[in-house]
C-alpha positions in Angstrom: 57.4 102.7 84.4 59.8 104.7 86.6 63.0 104.1 84.6 66.0 105.6 86.3 64.1 106.3 89.6 64.7 104.7 93.0 62.5 101.7 93.7 59.9 102.2 96.4 60.8 100.3 99.6 57.5 100.4 101.4 54.0 100.7 100.1 50.8 101.7 101.8 47.8 101.4 99.5 45.9 104.0 101.6 48.6 106.7 101.6 47.0 110.2 101.9 43.6 108.8 101.0 42.4 108.0 104.5 39.7 105.8 103.2 38.4 103.2 105.7 39.5 99.7 104.5 41.8 97.0 105.6 45.1 97.0 103.8 47.4 94.0 103.6 51.0 94.9 103.2 53.3 93.1 100.9 56.1 91.0 102.3 58.8 93.5 101.2 57.0 96.3 103.1 56.6 94.1 106.2 60.3 93.3 106.1 61.3 96.9 105.7 59.1 98.1 108.5 61.0 96.1 111.1 63.9 98.5 110.9 62.2 101.5 109.4 58.8 102.0 110.9 60.1 104.7 113.2 61.5 106.6 110.2 57.9 107.2 109.0 57.6 110.8 110.1 53.9 111.2 109.6 52.4 109.7 112.8 49.1 109.0 111.1 50.9 107.1 108.4 52.8 105.2 111.0 49.6 104.4 112.8 48.2 103.0 109.6 51.2 100.7 109.3 50.9 99.5 112.9 47.2 98.9 112.3 47.7 97.0 109.0 50.4 94.8 110.7 48.0 93.9 113.5 45.2 93.2 111.1 47.5 90.9 109.2 48.2 89.0 112.5 44.5 88.8 113.3 43.7 87.6 109.8 46.5 84.9 109.8 48.5 86.7 107.1 51.5 87.6 109.4 52.7 85.2 112.1 52.4 86.6 115.6 56.1 85.9 116.2 57.2 88.2 113.4 54.8 90.9 114.7 56.0 90.7 118.3 59.6 90.8 117.1 58.9 94.0 115.1 57.0 95.6 118.0 59.7 94.8 120.6 62.3 96.3 118.3 60.4 99.6 118.0 57.9 100.2 120.7 60.2 102.0 123.1 60.9 104.6 120.4 57.3 105.2 119.6 56.2 108.6 121.0 53.0 109.4 119.1 50.7 106.3 118.7 51.8 104.2 121.6 48.3 104.1 123.2 46.8 102.5 120.2 49.3 99.7 119.9 50.1 98.6 123.4 47.0 96.3 123.8 47.6 94.6 120.6 51.2 93.5 121.3 50.8 92.8 124.9 47.8 90.8 125.8 46.5 90.7 122.2 49.6 89.0 120.9 49.6 86.5 123.8 46.1 85.5 122.8 47.1 84.7 119.3 50.3 82.8 120.2 49.9 79.0 119.8 50.2 77.2 123.1 49.5 73.6 122.0 53.0 72.2 122.7 55.3 72.6 125.7 57.7 74.6 123.5 54.9 77.0 122.4 53.7 77.4 126.0 57.3 78.1 127.1 57.8 80.7 124.4 54.5 82.4 125.3 55.5 82.5 128.9 58.9 83.9 128.0 57.4 86.5 125.8 54.9 87.5 128.5 57.8 88.0 131.0 59.8 90.0 128.4 56.9 92.3 127.6 56.1 92.8 131.3 59.7 93.7 132.1 59.9 96.1 129.2 56.6 97.8 130.2 57.8 98.0 133.8 61.0 99.6 132.8 59.3 102.1 130.4 56.7 102.9 133.1 59.5 103.9 135.5 61.4 105.8 132.8 58.3 107.8 131.8 58.2 111.4 133.1 55.9 111.9 136.1 52.3 113.0 135.4 52.5 112.5 131.7 50.2 110.6 129.3 53.2 108.4 128.5 53.4 107.3 132.2 49.7 106.6 132.2 49.9 104.6 129.0 52.7 102.4 130.2 51.0 101.9 133.6 47.7 100.8 131.8 49.7 98.6 129.4 51.6 96.9 132.3 48.4 96.3 134.3 46.4 95.0 131.4 49.2 92.6 130.3 50.3 91.4 133.7 50.2 87.6 133.8 53.3 86.2 135.4 53.7 85.8 139.2 56.3 88.6 139.1 53.9 91.0 137.4 51.0 90.0 139.6 53.1 90.7 142.7 53.6 94.2 141.3 49.8 94.6 140.9 49.4 93.6 144.6 52.0 96.3 145.5 50.1 98.9 143.6 46.9 97.9 145.3 48.7 98.3 148.7 49.9 101.8 147.6 53.5 100.9 147.3 55.9 100.9 144.3 53.6 103.4 142.5 55.7 105.6 140.2 56.1 109.2 141.3 53.4 111.5 139.9 51.0 108.6 139.0 47.6 108.7 140.7 45.8 105.4 141.2 42.3 106.8 140.6 39.1 104.8 140.8 39.3 103.5 137.2 42.9 102.3 137.6 42.1 100.8 140.9 39.3 98.8 139.3 41.7 97.7 136.5 44.2 96.5 139.1 41.5 94.5 141.0 40.1 93.1 137.7 43.6 91.9 136.6 44.0 90.0 139.9 40.7 88.3 139.3 41.5 87.0 135.8 
């Protein structure tokens, strides 16, 4: 027992072990991560938390709404592991959202629009010619689903509205065309 010592607020069962296994976080850790994930200084450790959270969504242990709320509260502050999480919370989260009732469909549509607008804003805030700019561009393109976002894709294909310093190379052009064909 740790009598007289502060209680641990977040637990990662794989901390500094780096073994390959899926970890399920306890409810207290998940709750604490909402406001504290960006306080985890070790980027590898933070990546492990992001991965564990997504695995819990995929396995039905964490509802997709709690996950998306946590991501939307923190993703714009993420500097180190952004590339590995954007696909999960954009199009991945939309895939797992229930759409059986009109209310669920409306919520998924509202979420998609919110994510697209956030990605669009971050794309245009990202410094030119940086990996961050490329990550936000790829995230926006791969998540685009609403008429507003698809119109932006059409503009990119026409060579307009492309952020300064971003090159639409062959791979990105293919992704733009593919997104329009979904």
